[in-house]
Backbone as a printed PyTorch tensor [residue, N CA C, xyz], in Angstrom:
tensor([[[-65.5620, 130.7570, -23.5820],
         [-67.1010, 130.3470, -23.1650],
         [-68.2710, 130.0050, -24.4510]],

        [[-67.4870, 130.6570, -25.7740],
         [-68.6140, 130.4000, -26.4670],
         [-68.3610, 129.0230, -27.1170]],

        [[-67.0580, 128.5030, -26.7930],
         [-67.3970, 126.9140, -27.1110],
         [-68.3890, 126.1810, -26.4790]],

        [[-68.0430, 126.5520, -24.8720],
         [-68.6970, 125.9810, -23.9880],
         [-70.0430, 126.1030, -24.0830]],

        [[-70.7840, 127.3440, -24.7220],
         [-72.1960, 127.1010, -24.9350],
         [-72.4770, 126.6570, -26.4950]],

        [[-71.6160, 126.2490, -27.2620],
         [-72.1240, 125.3540, -28.2620],
         [-71.6680, 124.0660, -28.3500]],

        [[-70.6470, 123.8180, -27.2560],
         [-70.6090, 122.1900, -27.2650],
         [-71.5970, 121.5710, -26.3250]],

        [[-72.0940, 122.4050, -25.6580],
         [-73.2100, 121.5990, -24.4070],
         [-74.6960, 122.4640, -25.2400]],

        [[-74.7870, 122.9410, -26.5410],
         [-75.8990, 122.9920, -26.9830],
         [-76.9710, 124.1230, -26.2940]],

        [[-76.2870, 125.2240, -25.8090],
         [-77.0190, 126.4750, -25.1830],
         [-77.6600, 127.4910, -25.6540]],

        [[-78.3830, 128.2200, -25.6050],
         [-78.5810, 129.2510, -26.0880],
         [-78.0790, 130.6950, -25.1270]],

        [[-77.3920, 131.3160, -25.7950],
         [-77.1480, 132.6410, -24.9600],
         [-77.9190, 133.4500, -25.2580]],

        [[-78.1390, 133.8190, -24.1180],
         [-79.4880, 135.1950, -24.2020],
         [-78.8490, 136.5310, -24.0000]],

        [[-77.8220, 136.8070, -23.2310],
         [-77.4820, 138.2660, -23.0110],
         [-75.6820, 138.1530, -22.1390]],

        [[-75.0990, 138.8600, -22.8030],
         [-73.5170, 138.6220, -21.7610],
         [-73.4880, 140.0100, -21.1290]],

        [[-73.1610, 139.8880, -19.5750],
         [-73.1580, 141.0780, -18.5390],
         [-71.7090, 141.1840, -18.8560]],

        [[-71.0530, 142.7770, -18.4210],
         [-69.7020, 142.9340, -18.8910],
         [-69.9810, 144.2470, -17.5600]],

        [[-68.5810, 143.9360, -16.7540],
         [-68.2660, 144.9970, -16.0050],
         [-66.7930, 145.3990, -15.9420]],

        [[-66.4620, 145.8310, -17.0630],
         [-65.1160, 146.1640, -17.5080],
         [-64.7690, 147.7150, -16.6140]],

        [[-63.5150, 147.2620, -15.9250],
         [-63.3580, 148.6010, -15.1570],
         [-64.0030, 148.5220, -13.5790]],

        [[-64.8210, 147.3300, -12.8030],
         [-65.2250, 147.4850, -12.0210],
         [-64.9120, 146.4890, -11.1970]],

        [[-64.5400, 146.7850,  -9.9900],
         [-63.5190, 145.7980,  -9.2170],
         [-65.1510, 144.8620,  -8.9190]],

        [[-64.2610, 143.7080,  -9.2060],
         [-65.0430, 142.3070,  -8.9500],
         [-65.1290, 141.9760,  -7.3880]],

        [[-64.5870, 142.9600,  -6.5540],
         [-64.4680, 142.8420,  -4.9140],
         [-66.0040, 143.1990,  -4.3570]],

        [[-66.5190, 144.5080,  -5.5110],
         [-67.9970, 144.8780,  -5.2320],
         [-68.8240, 143.6230,  -5.7380]],

        [[-70.1120, 143.8550,  -5.3870],
         [-71.2280, 143.3270,  -6.2330],
         [-72.5750, 144.4110,  -6.7800]],

        [[-71.7470, 145.6830,  -6.6220],
         [-72.3910, 147.2430,  -6.8530],
         [-71.8840, 147.6890,  -8.0480]],

        [[-72.3400, 146.5130,  -9.0710],
         [-71.8210, 146.8090, -10.5570],
         [-72.9210, 146.6330, -11.8080]],

        [[-72.7960, 147.7280, -12.5250],
         [-74.0330, 147.7710, -13.6580],
         [-74.4560, 146.2590, -14.5170]],

        [[-73.4690, 145.7080, -14.6480],
         [-73.7770, 144.3070, -15.4530],
         [-74.3810, 143.7570, -14.2620]],

        [[-73.8810, 143.4460, -13.3790],
         [-74.3470, 142.2160, -12.0640],
         [-75.3960, 142.6530, -11.9440]],

        [[-75.8400, 143.6030, -11.6400],
         [-77.1010, 144.3590, -11.2230],
         [-78.2060, 143.5690, -12.3910]],

        [[-77.7370, 144.3250, -13.6500],
         [-78.3360, 144.0190, -14.8130],
         [-78.9740, 142.1980, -14.4500]],

        [[-77.8940, 142.0050, -14.4790],
         [-78.3470, 140.0760, -14.3160],
         [-79.1480, 139.6770, -13.2350]],

        [[-79.0170, 140.2650, -12.0300],
         [-80.2090, 140.2550, -11.2050],
         [-81.6340, 140.5390, -11.4850]],

        [[-81.2510, 141.5860, -11.9350],
         [-82.6540, 142.1240, -12.3700],
         [-83.2130, 141.0550, -13.6620]],

        [[-82.5640, 140.4070, -14.5200],
         [-83.1990, 139.5500, -15.6390],
         [-83.5670, 137.9390, -14.7690]],

        [[-82.9300, 138.2160, -13.8700],
         [-83.2900, 136.8590, -12.7590],
         [-84.4190, 137.1610, -12.3140]],

        [[-84.5050, 138.0480, -11.2760],
         [-85.9820, 138.3750, -10.9040],
         [-87.3110, 138.3760, -12.0690]],

        [[-86.7830, 138.5090, -12.9840],
         [-87.5420, 138.9410, -14.1810],
         [-88.0310, 137.7160, -14.8960]],

        [[-87.2530, 136.5530, -14.5810],
         [-87.1820, 134.8280, -15.0560],
         [-87.0620, 135.3010, -16.2930]],

        [[-86.0470, 135.8540, -16.9330],
         [-85.6180, 136.0400, -18.4920],
         [-84.7180, 134.9790, -18.3640]],

        [[-83.8100, 135.1150, -17.4980],
         [-82.4580, 133.6030, -17.6420],
         [-82.6860, 132.4440, -16.5360]],

        [[-82.0590, 131.4250, -16.9210],
         [-82.1540, 130.1300, -15.8950],
         [-80.9070, 129.5020, -15.5860]],

        [[-79.6200, 130.5030, -16.2820],
         [-78.6710, 129.8300, -16.1810],
         [-77.3530, 131.1140, -16.0070]],

        [[-76.4440, 130.8820, -15.3430],
         [-75.1050, 131.8620, -15.1560],
         [-74.0570, 131.2390, -15.4960]],

        [[-73.3400, 131.6790, -16.5760],
         [-72.0120, 131.0420, -17.0120],
         [-70.6930, 132.2900, -16.7810]],

        [[-69.8500, 131.7580, -16.2370],
         [-68.7930, 132.8130, -16.0240],
         [-67.6050, 132.0590, -16.5080]],

        [[-66.3010, 132.7010, -16.7610],
         [-65.1480, 131.6690, -17.1940],
         [-65.0390, 131.1530, -15.9330]],

        [[-64.7120, 131.8900, -14.8280],
         [-64.0050, 131.1880, -13.6960],
         [-64.8960, 131.9610, -12.1980]],

        [[-64.6850, 131.4490, -11.3000],
         [-65.3770, 131.9380, -10.1580],
         [-65.2290, 132.8480,  -9.6470]],

        [[-63.8420, 133.6380,  -9.8530],
         [-63.7950, 134.6320,  -9.5620],
         [-64.4980, 136.1840, -10.5800]],

        [[-64.8680, 135.8130, -11.6250],
         [-65.8230, 136.4740, -12.9220],
         [-67.3440, 137.0970, -11.7400]],

        [[-67.3110, 136.1180, -10.9550],
         [-68.9310, 136.2410, -10.3470],
         [-68.6840, 137.1090,  -9.1620]],

        [[-67.6340, 136.9120,  -8.7560],
         [-67.4320, 138.1370,  -7.3350],
         [-66.0390, 137.3450,  -6.4570]],

        [[-65.2380, 138.2540,  -5.7280],
         [-64.2240, 138.3790,  -5.2800],
         [-64.7550, 138.5870,  -3.7180]],

        [[-65.9630, 138.7660,  -3.3010],
         [-65.9400, 138.7410,  -1.9230],
         [-66.5010, 137.3150,  -1.4670]],

        [[-65.7210, 136.4870,  -0.8230],
         [-66.2330, 135.2960,  -0.6330],
         [-67.7730, 134.7240,   0.2670]],

        [[-68.0110, 135.8590,   1.0080],
         [-69.1420, 135.6450,   1.6300],
         [-70.8180, 136.1410,   0.7450]],

        [[-70.2140, 136.7210,   0.0600],
         [-71.6700, 137.0270,  -1.1870],
         [-71.3860, 136.3740,  -2.3690]],

        [[-70.2360, 135.8490,  -2.5820],
         [-70.3140, 134.8600,  -3.5450],
         [-70.7990, 133.3780,  -3.1550]],

        [[-70.4900, 132.8200,  -1.8610],
         [-71.7630, 131.8280,  -0.9530],
         [-73.1290, 131.8050,  -1.1480]],

        [[-73.1110, 133.3130,  -0.8790],
         [-74.3140, 133.5160,  -0.7580],
         [-75.2620, 133.4220,  -1.9770]],

        [[-74.9150, 134.2810,  -3.3540],
         [-75.3350, 133.9600,  -4.3880],
         [-75.4640, 132.3950,  -4.9040]],

        [[-74.0690, 131.8130,  -4.3670],
         [-74.1710, 130.3000,  -5.1880],
         [-75.0320, 129.6810,  -4.2250]],

        [[-74.9600, 129.5060,  -3.0230],
         [-75.5650, 128.6000,  -1.7960],
         [-77.2240, 129.0190,  -2.0410]],

        [[-77.3750, 130.3660,  -1.8060],
         [-79.0070, 130.5710,  -1.3190],
         [-79.5930, 131.2230,  -2.8410]],

        [[-79.0960, 132.4570,  -2.7690],
         [-80.0050, 133.1590,  -4.2540],
         [-80.1520, 132.1760,  -5.8660]],

        [[-79.1710, 131.8080,  -6.2640],
         [-79.4720, 131.1080,  -7.1990],
         [-80.4610, 129.4730,  -7.6160]],

        [[-80.0890, 128.9720,  -6.0600],
         [-80.8820, 127.7220,  -6.2880],
         [-82.5400, 128.2150,  -5.8220]],

        [[-82.7480, 129.4290,  -5.1680],
         [-83.8180, 130.1300,  -4.8030],
         [-84.7490, 130.4600,  -5.9540]],

        [[-83.7200, 130.5170,  -6.9520],
         [-84.6520, 131.2920,  -8.0170],
         [-84.3620, 130.4090,  -9.2420]],

        [[-83.9760, 129.0760,  -9.0030],
         [-83.7200, 128.1330, -10.0640],
         [-83.0240, 128.6570, -10.9690]],

        [[-81.9210, 128.8800, -10.5410],
         [-80.4950, 129.3000, -11.7090],
         [-79.3850, 128.1630, -11.6880]],

        [[-78.8850, 127.7660, -12.7090],
         [-78.1140, 126.9120, -12.2170],
         [-76.9430, 127.9100, -12.6350]],

        [[-75.7730, 127.5110, -12.1100],
         [-74.5420, 128.4420, -12.1500],
         [-73.2910, 127.5380, -12.7110]],

        [[-72.5200, 127.8370, -13.7120],
         [-71.1340, 127.2270, -13.9690],
         [-70.0010, 127.8980, -14.0790]],

        [[-68.7900, 127.7990, -13.6940],
         [-67.6820, 128.4020, -13.7310],
         [-67.0470, 127.2520, -14.2230]],

        [[-66.6960, 128.1110, -15.8170],
         [-66.1100, 126.6620, -16.7880],
         [-64.8070, 126.4460, -16.2680]],

        [[-63.7770, 127.0990, -16.3010],
         [-62.4980, 126.7330, -16.1730],
         [-62.2380, 125.7380, -14.5020]],

        [[-63.2470, 126.6710, -13.6130],
         [-62.7730, 125.7950, -12.1040],
         [-63.8900, 124.6460, -11.9290]],

        [[-64.5590, 124.0590, -13.2120],
         [-65.4600, 122.9760, -13.1060],
         [-66.3880, 122.8560, -12.1460]],

        [[-66.7270, 124.2500, -12.0220],
         [-68.2190, 124.1900, -10.8650],
         [-69.2040, 124.1050, -12.0650]],

        [[-70.0850, 123.3740, -11.7880],
         [-71.5680, 123.5880, -12.2020],
         [-72.4930, 122.9990, -11.3720]],

        [[-73.3310, 123.6770, -11.0090],
         [-74.5730, 123.7820,  -9.5750],
         [-75.5720, 122.7650, -10.3040]],

        [[-75.6190, 122.0030, -11.4350],
         [-76.4660, 121.3270, -11.8110],
         [-76.1180, 119.9230, -11.3770]],

        [[-74.9200, 119.6400, -11.5230],
         [-74.0830, 118.4380, -11.6610],
         [-73.4280, 118.3020,  -9.5840]],

        [[-73.8080, 116.8740,  -9.3720],
         [-73.0560, 116.5340,  -8.3730],
         [-71.6070, 116.4420,  -8.3410]],

        [[-70.6470, 117.1030,  -8.0070],
         [-69.3770, 117.0930,  -8.5560],
         [-68.4430, 117.2980,  -6.8720]],

        [[-67.4360, 116.8380,  -7.0210],
         [-66.0970, 117.2810,  -6.1430],
         [-65.8550, 118.7500,  -5.9680]],

        [[-65.8300, 119.3180,  -7.3140],
         [-65.5540, 120.4820,  -7.6950],
         [-66.5770, 121.6810,  -6.8730]],

        [[-67.5490, 121.2510,  -7.1040],
         [-68.4130, 121.9730,  -6.2610],
         [-68.5060, 121.9750,  -4.7680]],

        [[-67.7760, 120.8450,  -4.4170],
         [-67.7490, 120.7520,  -2.9750],
         [-66.5650, 121.6560,  -2.5060]],

        [[-65.5990, 121.8830,  -3.4670],
         [-64.6240, 123.0690,  -2.9980],
         [-64.4510, 124.0840,  -3.5970]],

        [[-65.9320, 124.5970,  -3.8900],
         [-66.3430, 126.1370,  -4.2120],
         [-66.2360, 126.8580,  -3.1340]],

        [[-66.2580, 126.9550,  -2.1270],
         [-66.1900, 127.9600,  -0.9850],
         [-64.4780, 128.0400,  -0.4580]],

        [[-63.9160, 127.0790,  -1.1950],
         [-62.3960, 127.6990,  -0.5960],
         [-61.7220, 128.0660,  -2.0420]],

        [[-62.4240, 127.7470,  -3.0270],
         [-61.6910, 128.8580,  -4.0430],
         [-62.1510, 130.1600,  -4.0230]],

        [[-63.6790, 130.6260,  -3.2520],
         [-64.3210, 132.1570,  -3.4680],
         [-63.4170, 132.5310,  -2.0700]],

        [[-63.0630, 132.1560,  -1.1560],
         [-61.6720, 132.3820,  -0.0840],
         [-60.6250, 132.5510,  -0.8280]],

        [[-60.0410, 131.5830,  -1.4730],
         [-58.8070, 132.1710,  -2.5190],
         [-58.9850, 133.4970,  -3.2070]],

        [[-59.8160, 133.4730,  -3.9220],
         [-60.2980, 135.1050,  -4.9450],
         [-60.0270, 135.7830,  -4.1240]],

        [[-60.9590, 135.9160,  -2.8590],
         [-61.1950, 137.0600,  -1.7290],
         [-59.4740, 137.2820,  -1.4880]],

        [[-59.0710, 136.4060,  -0.8590],
         [-57.4020, 136.7410,  -0.1040],
         [-56.8060, 137.4370,  -1.4290]],

        [[-57.1550, 137.0570,  -2.6380],
         [-56.1240, 137.3470,  -3.6160],
         [-56.2750, 139.0250,  -3.9020]],

        [[-57.6530, 139.1900,  -4.1490],
         [-58.0370, 140.7290,  -4.3100],
         [-57.3650, 141.5520,  -3.3900]],

        [[-57.3890, 141.4470,  -1.7290],
         [-56.8570, 142.0390,  -0.6880],
         [-55.4360, 141.8220,  -0.8250]],

        [[-54.8420, 140.8830,  -1.0850],
         [-52.8410, 140.6250,  -1.2380],
         [-52.9400, 141.7260,  -2.0700]],

        [[-53.3980, 141.7310,  -3.7230],
         [-53.1350, 142.3090,  -4.3280],
         [-53.1180, 144.4850,  -4.1440]],

        [[-54.4050, 144.6430,  -3.5070],
         [-54.3980, 145.7770,  -3.0710],
         [-53.3940, 146.4410,  -2.1330]],

        [[-53.0480, 145.2090,  -1.2490],
         [-51.9380, 145.8270,   0.1380],
         [-50.9500, 146.0550,  -0.9630]],

        [[-50.5330, 145.4930,  -1.4140],
         [-49.3930, 145.4350,  -2.6780],
         [-49.1300, 146.8300,  -3.1990]],

        [[-50.2930, 147.2590,  -3.9420],
         [-50.3510, 148.2870,  -5.1340],
         [-50.4330, 149.5820,  -3.9080]],

        [[-51.0730, 149.5330,  -2.4710],
         [-50.6240, 150.6690,  -1.9300],
         [-49.2460, 151.1470,  -1.1060]],

        [[-49.0130, 149.7990,  -1.2840],
         [-47.4290, 149.9900,  -0.5690],
         [-46.5910, 150.8550,  -1.6110]],

        [[-46.6040, 150.2220,  -3.2440],
         [-45.8980, 150.8270,  -4.2990],
         [-46.2820, 152.1020,  -4.3170]],

        [[-47.3220, 152.4170,  -3.8740],
         [-47.9620, 154.0520,  -4.0570],
         [-47.3130, 154.7140,  -3.0240]],

        [[-46.9780, 154.4870,  -1.8050],
         [-46.9550, 154.8950,  -0.8490],
         [-45.1530, 154.8580,  -0.6470]],

        [[-44.3570, 154.0610,  -1.2380],
         [-42.9440, 153.9170,  -1.5110],
         [-42.6340, 154.9870,  -2.6370]],

        [[-43.6440, 155.0860,  -3.4460],
         [-43.1400, 156.0710,  -4.7080],
         [-43.4780, 157.7980,  -4.2070]],

        [[-44.5920, 157.6530,  -3.1580],
         [-44.9130, 159.0240,  -2.5820],
         [-43.6660, 159.7730,  -1.5190]],

        [[-43.2690, 158.5490,  -1.0220],
         [-41.7340, 158.6530,  -0.1220],
         [-40.5630, 159.1960,  -1.1480]],

        [[-40.5670, 158.8130,  -2.2310],
         [-39.7680, 158.9950,  -2.8700],
         [-39.7260, 160.4510,  -3.9540]],

        [[-40.7100, 160.9510,  -3.7520],
         [-41.2830, 162.2160,  -4.3220],
         [-41.5020, 162.0310,  -5.8790]],

        [[-41.7240, 160.6450,  -6.2090],
         [-42.2840, 160.4120,  -7.5970],
         [-43.9330, 161.0470,  -7.9580]],

        [[-43.9130, 161.1090,  -9.0500],
         [-45.3130, 161.8610,  -9.6560],
         [-46.0570, 160.1900,  -9.3950]],

        [[-47.5700, 160.7890,  -9.2180],
         [-48.4420, 159.8380,  -8.7440],
         [-49.3970, 159.6020,  -9.8590]],

        [[-49.6890, 161.0920, -10.0810],
         [-50.9820, 161.2490, -11.2820],
         [-50.6740, 161.0190, -12.7770]],

        [[-51.9690, 160.5610, -13.0160],
         [-51.8400, 159.7450, -14.6530],
         [-51.1890, 160.8870, -15.8690]],

        [[-52.2550, 161.6340, -15.6420],
         [-51.7670, 163.2470, -16.1290],
         [-51.4730, 164.3600, -15.8970]],

        [[-49.5910, 164.7770, -16.1900],
         [-49.3440, 165.7340, -15.4650],
         [-50.0390, 166.9370, -15.4080]],

        [[-50.0070, 167.5070, -14.7260],
         [-50.5400, 169.4430, -14.3210],
         [-50.3670, 170.1560, -15.3670]],

        [[-49.2270, 170.1270, -16.0910],
         [-48.5850, 170.6190, -17.3400],
         [-47.7890, 170.3400, -17.7600]],

        [[-47.3190, 170.6200, -19.0590],
         [-46.5640, 170.2760, -20.3930],
         [-45.4160, 170.9700, -19.9840]],

        [[-44.2480, 170.0830, -20.5040],
         [-42.9700, 170.9210, -20.8500],
         [-42.8660, 170.8800, -22.3400]]])
């Protein structure tokens, strides 16, 4: 991302990070801070590595890209997906489909993880991260 910023002669104002918080929700501290900075007119562009970094709920992701960002004069760029709302591009046209795929991926992974835990539980395996006692 730093290279993209430098190559396009942009100024980085701030980074918003939500480590450890699922992209399936938009109730994330960093994302809420981003929205506050948009409302305060502190920024005019949002850049993410890819579309899934914005969010993995395709309905809300679409709402931000199609309505909220344009209403607030925000340019959105997803570098590896080739999405740039400032440029009329076919990559922008397939954005809704990419958002749907990101949403489906998150749901599929969730089902697989639950299935693994359920199987371990059936086999009597320990599922907690910290044992209640030491040997």
